[in-house]
N, CA, C and O atoms as CSV, one atom per row, in Angstrom:
chain,resi,resn,atom,element,x,y,z
A,1,MET,N,N,105.969,91.602,83.174
A,1,MET,CA,C,104.549,91.342,83.210
A,1,MET,C,C,103.794,92.462,82.500
A,1,MET,O,O,104.191,93.627,82.538
A,2,GLU,N,N,102.715,92.083,81.865
A,2,GLU,CA,C,101.852,93.048,81.200
A,2,GLU,C,C,100.985,93.754,82.241
A,2,GLU,O,O,100.613,93.160,83.253
A,3,GLU,N,N,100.666,95.022,81.988
A,3,GLU,CA,C,99.823,95.796,82.899
A,3,GLU,C,C,98.435,95.950,82.287
A,3,GLU,O,O,98.298,96.237,81.098
A,4,LYS,N,N,97.400,95.754,83.118
A,4,LYS,CA,C,96.021,95.949,82.678
A,4,LYS,C,C,95.338,96.905,83.634
A,4,LYS,O,O,95.642,96.939,84.826
A,5,GLY,N,N,94.412,97.680,83.098
A,5,GLY,CA,C,93.754,98.706,83.902
A,5,GLY,C,C,94.584,99.970,83.898
A,5,GLY,O,O,95.714,99.981,83.410
A,6,GLU,N,N,94.030,101.022,84.435
A,6,GLU,CA,C,94.727,102.307,84.521
A,6,GLU,C,C,95.649,102.293,85.740
A,6,GLU,O,O,95.162,102.214,86.868
A,7,PRO,N,N,96.971,102.367,85.542
A,7,PRO,CA,C,97.885,102.315,86.697
A,7,PRO,C,C,97.835,103.601,87.520
A,7,PRO,O,O,97.474,104.658,87.002
A,8,PRO,N,N,98.196,103.510,88.800
A,8,PRO,CA,C,98.240,104.712,89.640
A,8,PRO,C,C,99.369,105.639,89.206
A,8,PRO,O,O,100.283,105.236,88.487
A,9,GLN,N,N,99.287,106.889,89.658
A,9,GLN,CA,C,100.350,107.847,89.366
A,9,GLN,C,C,101.650,107.396,90.026
A,9,GLN,O,O,101.638,106.709,91.047
A,10,THR,N,N,102.771,107.796,89.425
A,10,THR,CA,C,104.082,107.516,90.003
A,10,THR,C,C,104.176,108.175,91.363
A,10,THR,O,O,103.764,109.323,91.528
A,11,ARG,N,N,104.716,107.459,92.340
A,11,ARG,CA,C,104.805,107.988,93.704
A,11,ARG,C,C,106.048,107.462,94.392
A,11,ARG,O,O,106.565,106.402,94.042
A,12,LEU,N,N,106.520,108.207,95.366
A,12,LEU,CA,C,107.680,107.834,96.172
A,12,LEU,C,C,107.237,107.599,97.607
A,12,LEU,O,O,106.321,108.265,98.090
A,13,GLY,N,N,107.874,106.660,98.292
A,13,GLY,CA,C,107.607,106.423,99.706
A,13,GLY,C,C,106.225,105.851,99.989
A,13,GLY,O,O,105.681,106.079,101.069
A,14,HIS,N,N,105.648,105.122,99.056
A,14,HIS,CA,C,104.318,104.551,99.230
A,14,HIS,C,C,104.383,103.264,100.052
A,14,HIS,O,O,105.464,102.735,100.308
A,15,GLY,N,N,103.231,102.777,100.457
A,15,GLY,CA,C,103.124,101.511,101.159
A,15,GLY,C,C,102.505,100.470,100.245
A,15,GLY,O,O,101.685,100.795,99.386
A,16,LEU,N,N,102.896,99.226,100.431
A,16,LEU,CA,C,102.357,98.132,99.630
A,16,LEU,C,C,102.178,96.935,100.551
A,16,LEU,O,O,103.152,96.426,101.106
A,17,LEU,N,N,100.932,96.480,100.716
A,17,LEU,CA,C,100.622,95.368,101.602
A,17,LEU,C,C,100.063,94.201,100.812
A,17,LEU,O,O,99.231,94.390,99.924
A,18,GLU,N,N,100.514,92.998,101.129
A,18,GLU,CA,C,99.914,91.800,100.551
A,18,GLU,C,C,98.673,91.480,101.378
A,18,GLU,O,O,98.751,91.353,102.600
A,19,ILE,N,N,97.527,91.350,100.709
A,19,ILE,CA,C,96.296,91.088,101.442
A,19,ILE,C,C,95.697,89.725,101.085
A,19,ILE,O,O,94.557,89.434,101.447
A,20,GLY,N,N,96.458,88.895,100.380
A,20,GLY,CA,C,96.048,87.529,100.097
A,20,GLY,C,C,95.452,87.339,98.717
A,20,GLY,O,O,94.956,88.282,98.099
A,21,GLY,N,N,95.509,86.104,98.244
A,21,GLY,CA,C,94.909,85.761,96.958
A,21,GLY,C,C,95.540,86.454,95.776
A,21,GLY,O,O,94.865,86.683,94.773
A,22,GLY,N,N,96.827,86.799,95.859
A,22,GLY,CA,C,97.495,87.499,94.769
A,22,GLY,C,C,97.176,88.975,94.711
A,22,GLY,O,O,97.511,89.650,93.737
A,23,MET,N,N,96.519,89.490,95.762
A,23,MET,CA,C,96.119,90.899,95.785
A,23,MET,C,C,97.060,91.703,96.677
A,23,MET,O,O,97.457,91.257,97.753
A,24,LEU,N,N,97.407,92.902,96.200
A,24,LEU,CA,C,98.230,93.842,96.956
A,24,LEU,C,C,97.453,95.138,97.111
A,24,LEU,O,O,96.637,95.485,96.258
A,25,LEU,N,N,97.704,95.842,98.186
A,25,LEU,CA,C,97.074,97.130,98.448
A,25,LEU,C,C,98.162,98.195,98.421
A,25,LEU,O,O,99.094,98.154,99.225
A,26,LEU,N,N,98.048,99.137,97.509
A,26,LEU,CA,C,98.991,100.254,97.372
A,26,LEU,C,C,98.340,101.489,97.978
A,26,LEU,O,O,97.185,101.795,97.681
A,27,TYR,N,N,99.075,102.200,98.826
A,27,TYR,CA,C,98.513,103.389,99.471
A,27,TYR,C,C,99.599,104.424,99.717
A,27,TYR,O,O,100.786,104.108,99.801
A,28,GLY,N,N,99.154,105.670,99.829
A,28,GLY,CA,C,100.031,106.767,100.223
A,28,GLY,C,C,101.132,107.085,99.228
A,28,GLY,O,O,101.069,106.736,98.049
A,29,GLY,N,N,102.132,107.755,99.749
A,29,GLY,CA,C,103.274,108.154,98.942
A,29,GLY,C,C,103.258,109.641,98.638
A,29,GLY,O,O,102.287,110.349,98.903
A,30,GLU,N,N,104.353,110.081,98.080
A,30,GLU,CA,C,104.534,111.494,97.729
A,30,GLU,C,C,104.667,111.636,96.220
A,30,GLU,O,O,105.228,110.769,95.550
A,31,ASP,N,N,104.149,112.728,95.699
A,31,ASP,CA,C,104.296,113.042,94.285
A,31,ASP,C,C,105.765,113.357,94.007
A,31,ASP,O,O,106.348,114.168,94.725
A,32,PRO,N,N,106.390,112.744,92.988
A,32,PRO,CA,C,107.811,113.001,92.706
A,32,PRO,C,C,108.110,114.459,92.364
A,32,PRO,O,O,109.239,114.915,92.546
A,33,ALA,N,N,107.112,115.196,91.872
A,33,ALA,CA,C,107.304,116.598,91.518
A,33,ALA,C,C,107.110,117.522,92.719
A,33,ALA,O,O,107.194,118.741,92.573
A,34,GLY,N,N,106.848,116.956,93.917
A,34,GLY,CA,C,106.704,117.766,95.118
A,34,GLY,C,C,105.372,118.456,95.257
A,34,GLY,O,O,105.268,119.453,95.972
A,35,ARG,N,N,104.330,117.946,94.583
A,35,ARG,CA,C,103.007,118.582,94.648
A,35,ARG,C,C,102.168,118.087,95.820
A,35,ARG,O,O,101.002,118.465,95.936
A,36,GLY,N,N,102.727,117.255,96.690
A,36,GLY,CA,C,101.977,116.810,97.866
A,36,GLY,C,C,101.918,115.303,98.016
A,36,GLY,O,O,102.600,114.556,97.315
A,37,SER,N,N,101.080,114.879,98.954
A,37,SER,CA,C,100.938,113.466,99.285
A,37,SER,C,C,99.688,112.887,98.636
A,37,SER,O,O,98.737,113.607,98.336
A,38,PHE,N,N,99.707,111.574,98.426
A,38,PHE,CA,C,98.541,110.867,97.910
A,38,PHE,C,C,97.776,110.248,99.069
A,38,PHE,O,O,98.379,109.783,100.037
A,39,ASN,N,N,96.448,110.241,98.974
A,39,ASN,CA,C,95.637,109.596,100.003
A,39,ASN,C,C,94.696,108.556,99.388
A,39,ASN,O,O,93.667,108.215,99.972
A,40,ASP,N,N,95.058,108.062,98.213
A,40,ASP,CA,C,94.224,107.090,97.523
A,40,ASP,C,C,94.662,105.656,97.822
A,40,ASP,O,O,95.763,105.419,98.320
A,41,LEU,N,N,93.787,104.714,97.511
A,41,LEU,CA,C,94.053,103.287,97.674
A,41,LEU,C,C,93.903,102.598,96.330
A,41,LEU,O,O,93.000,102.916,95.556
A,42,TRP,N,N,94.795,101.651,96.056
A,42,TRP,CA,C,94.755,100.896,94.810
A,42,TRP,C,C,94.849,99.407,95.103
A,42,TRP,O,O,95.581,98.987,95.999
A,43,HIS,N,N,94.102,98.608,94.340
A,43,HIS,CA,C,94.231,97.156,94.378
A,43,HIS,C,C,95.076,96.735,93.187
A,43,HIS,O,O,94.817,97.145,92.055
A,44,LEU,N,N,96.078,95.920,93.445
A,44,LEU,CA,C,96.897,95.345,92.395
A,44,LEU,C,C,96.743,93.838,92.513
A,44,LEU,O,O,97.090,93.257,93.541
A,45,ARG,N,N,96.228,93.202,91.472
A,45,ARG,CA,C,96.089,91.754,91.483
A,45,ARG,C,C,97.103,91.173,90.503
A,45,ARG,O,O,97.126,91.523,89.323
A,46,VAL,N,N,97.935,90.284,91.018
A,46,VAL,CA,C,98.983,89.661,90.215
A,46,VAL,C,C,98.458,88.328,89.691
A,46,VAL,O,O,97.992,87.485,90.458
A,47,HIS,N,N,98.541,88.152,88.378
A,47,HIS,CA,C,98.116,86.913,87.722
A,47,HIS,C,C,99.361,86.252,87.111
A,47,HIS,O,O,99.659,86.472,85.937
A,48,PRO,N,N,100.088,85.449,87.893
A,48,PRO,CA,C,101.338,84.886,87.384
A,48,PRO,C,C,101.154,83.920,86.215
A,48,PRO,O,O,102.022,83.845,85.345
A,49,THR,N,N,100.053,83.185,86.173
A,49,THR,CA,C,99.863,82.228,85.077
A,49,THR,C,C,99.614,82.931,83.752
A,49,THR,O,O,99.981,82.414,82.697
A,50,ASP,N,N,98.989,84.112,83.798
A,50,ASP,CA,C,98.738,84.899,82.583
A,50,ASP,C,C,99.756,86.013,82.393
A,50,ASP,O,O,99.680,86.766,81.422
A,51,SER,N,N,100.703,86.123,83.310
A,51,SER,CA,C,101.773,87.129,83.259
A,51,SER,C,C,101.257,88.557,83.129
A,51,SER,O,O,101.700,89.307,82.258
A,52,HIS,N,N,100.315,88.933,84.001
A,52,HIS,CA,C,99.887,90.324,84.003
A,52,HIS,C,C,99.515,90.769,85.411
A,52,HIS,O,O,99.252,89.963,86.303
A,53,VAL,N,N,99.504,92.084,85.568
A,53,VAL,CA,C,99.077,92.750,86.803
A,53,VAL,C,C,97.882,93.615,86.444
A,53,VAL,O,O,97.925,94.371,85.473
A,54,HIS,N,N,96.818,93.507,87.223
A,54,HIS,CA,C,95.623,94.310,86.981
A,54,HIS,C,C,95.500,95.371,88.071
A,54,HIS,O,O,95.541,95.054,89.260
A,55,TYR,N,N,95.350,96.633,87.661
A,55,TYR,CA,C,95.210,97.760,88.587
A,55,TYR,C,C,93.745,98.182,88.679
A,55,TYR,O,O,93.042,98.205,87.668
A,56,SER,N,N,93.287,98.512,89.868
A,56,SER,CA,C,91.978,99.138,90.024
A,56,SER,C,C,92.022,100.018,91.273
A,56,SER,O,O,92.538,99.619,92.316
A,57,GLN,N,N,91.471,101.218,91.141
A,57,GLN,CA,C,91.459,102.132,92.279
A,57,GLN,C,C,90.317,101.765,93.207
A,57,GLN,O,O,89.195,101.535,92.756
A,58,ALA,N,N,90.597,101.709,94.501
A,58,ALA,CA,C,89.566,101.447,95.506
A,58,ALA,C,C,88.831,102.752,95.758
A,58,ALA,O,O,89.437,103.741,96.169
A,59,LYS,N,N,87.551,102.757,95.520
A,59,LYS,CA,C,86.749,103.975,95.681
A,59,LYS,C,C,86.160,104.033,97.081
A,59,LYS,O,O,85.720,103.016,97.618
A,60,TYR,N,N,86.151,105.228,97.675
A,60,TYR,CA,C,85.468,105.433,98.934
A,60,TYR,C,C,83.971,105.301,98.669
A,60,TYR,O,O,83.498,105.609,97.575
A,61,LYS,N,N,83.240,104.847,99.663
A,61,LYS,CA,C,81.800,104.670,99.499
A,61,LYS,C,C,81.062,105.998,99.507
A,61,LYS,O,O,80.018,106.120,98.867
A,62,GLY,N,N,81.570,106.980,100.204
A,62,GLY,CA,C,80.922,108.290,100.271
A,62,GLY,C,C,81.914,109.359,100.674
A,62,GLY,O,O,83.050,109.051,101.035
A,63,ASP,N,N,81.499,110.605,100.615
A,63,ASP,CA,C,82.389,111.731,100.910
A,63,ASP,C,C,82.891,111.746,102.349
A,63,ASP,O,O,83.966,112.280,102.619
A,64,HIS,N,N,82.131,111.168,103.278
A,64,HIS,CA,C,82.495,111.223,104.691
A,64,HIS,C,C,83.018,109.891,105.206
A,64,HIS,O,O,83.034,109.664,106.416
A,65,GLU,N,N,83.441,109.020,104.323
A,65,GLU,CA,C,83.941,107.713,104.707
A,65,GLU,C,C,85.415,107.623,104.349
A,65,GLU,O,O,85.822,108.076,103.279
A,66,HIS,N,N,86.208,107.050,105.220
A,66,HIS,CA,C,87.651,107.035,105.041
A,66,HIS,C,C,88.232,105.691,105.448
A,66,HIS,O,O,87.655,104.968,106.261
A,67,TYR,N,N,89.357,105.374,104.884
A,67,TYR,CA,C,90.119,104.200,105.283
A,67,TYR,C,C,91.374,104.663,106.007
A,67,TYR,O,O,91.961,105.682,105.642
A,68,ILE,N,N,91.786,103.934,107.015
A,68,ILE,CA,C,93.001,104.263,107.760
A,68,ILE,C,C,93.858,103.013,107.847
A,68,ILE,O,O,93.370,101.943,108.211
A,69,LEU,N,N,95.123,103.147,107.516
A,69,LEU,CA,C,96.079,102.062,107.690
A,69,LEU,C,C,96.830,102.324,108.978
A,69,LEU,O,O,97.278,103.446,109.217
A,70,SER,N,N,96.975,101.311,109.807
A,70,SER,CA,C,97.659,101.522,111.076
A,70,SER,C,C,98.553,100.345,111.410
A,70,SER,O,O,98.401,99.249,110.869
A,71,TRP,N,N,99.468,100.588,112.294
A,71,TRP,CA,C,100.382,99.561,112.773
A,71,TRP,C,C,100.098,99.344,114.246
A,71,TRP,O,O,100.272,100.256,115.054
A,72,ARG,N,N,99.666,98.157,114.600
A,72,ARG,CA,C,99.477,97.802,116.005
A,72,ARG,C,C,100.164,96.468,116.233
A,72,ARG,O,O,101.331,96.431,116.625
A,73,HIS,N,N,99.473,95.399,115.998
A,73,HIS,CA,C,100.077,94.061,116.069
A,73,HIS,C,C,100.307,93.562,114.650
A,73,HIS,O,O,100.117,92.379,114.367
A,74,GLY,N,N,100.712,94.449,113.768
A,74,GLY,CA,C,100.841,94.192,112.337
A,74,GLY,C,C,99.999,95.226,111.622
A,74,GLY,O,O,99.219,95.938,112.255
A,75,PHE,N,N,100.144,95.319,110.323
A,75,PHE,CA,C,99.366,96.293,109.562
A,75,PHE,C,C,97.914,95.872,109.515
A,75,PHE,O,O,97.610,94.683,109.426
A,76,SER,N,N,97.035,96.820,109.573
A,76,SER,CA,C,95.614,96.539,109.428
A,76,SER,C,C,94.953,97.704,108.708
A,76,SER,O,O,95.439,98.835,108.746
A,77,LEU,N,N,93.858,97.416,108.065
A,77,LEU,CA,C,93.093,98.427,107.336
A,77,LEU,C,C,91.788,98.630,108.086
A,77,LEU,O,O,91.035,97.681,108.305
A,78,HIS,N,N,91.527,99.853,108.475
A,78,HIS,CA,C,90.308,100.183,109.209
A,78,HIS,C,C,89.442,101.093,108.365
A,78,HIS,O,O,89.938,101.946,107.630
A,79,TYR,N,N,88.148,100.899,108.482
A,79,TYR,CA,C,87.169,101.689,107.758
A,79,TYR,C,C,86.428,102.585,108.744
A,79,TYR,O,O,85.898,102.101,109.744
A,80,LEU,N,N,86.389,103.857,108.478
A,80,LEU,CA,C,85.714,104.809,109.373
A,80,LEU,C,C,84.635,105.552,108.607
A,80,LEU,O,O,84.783,105.827,107.416
A,81,LYS,N,N,83.569,105.869,109.285
A,81,LYS,CA,C,82.518,106.693,108.702
A,81,LYS,C,C,82.286,107.873,109.623
A,81,LYS,O,O,81.938,107.698,110.791
A,82,ASN,N,N,82.479,109.080,109.100
A,82,ASN,CA,C,82.270,110.294,109.882
A,82,ASN,C,C,80.817,110.728,109.749
A,82,ASN,O,O,80.232,110.665,108.668
A,83,PHE,N,N,80.249,111.164,110.854
A,83,PHE,CA,C,78.861,111.650,110.820
A,83,PHE,C,C,78.830,113.116,111.103
A,83,PHE,O,O,77.757,113.720,111.121
């Protein structure tokens, strides 16, 4: 498949969740060079009819807002705002 958009950095041990409509959520992972962990979120949309994957980074709304992925009754994405 062809890649469109700026792809995320190479990472090991990341998470990938299907969130519906051909969209995947990529999060976390470790830098292969050992420089630390990633805390970014990426949307990957798969377009099978056009044979491409489109990458886009999910931006936080503000400096004090965060997303948390958790496991309870399945994976879920929670949005938190610190005051």
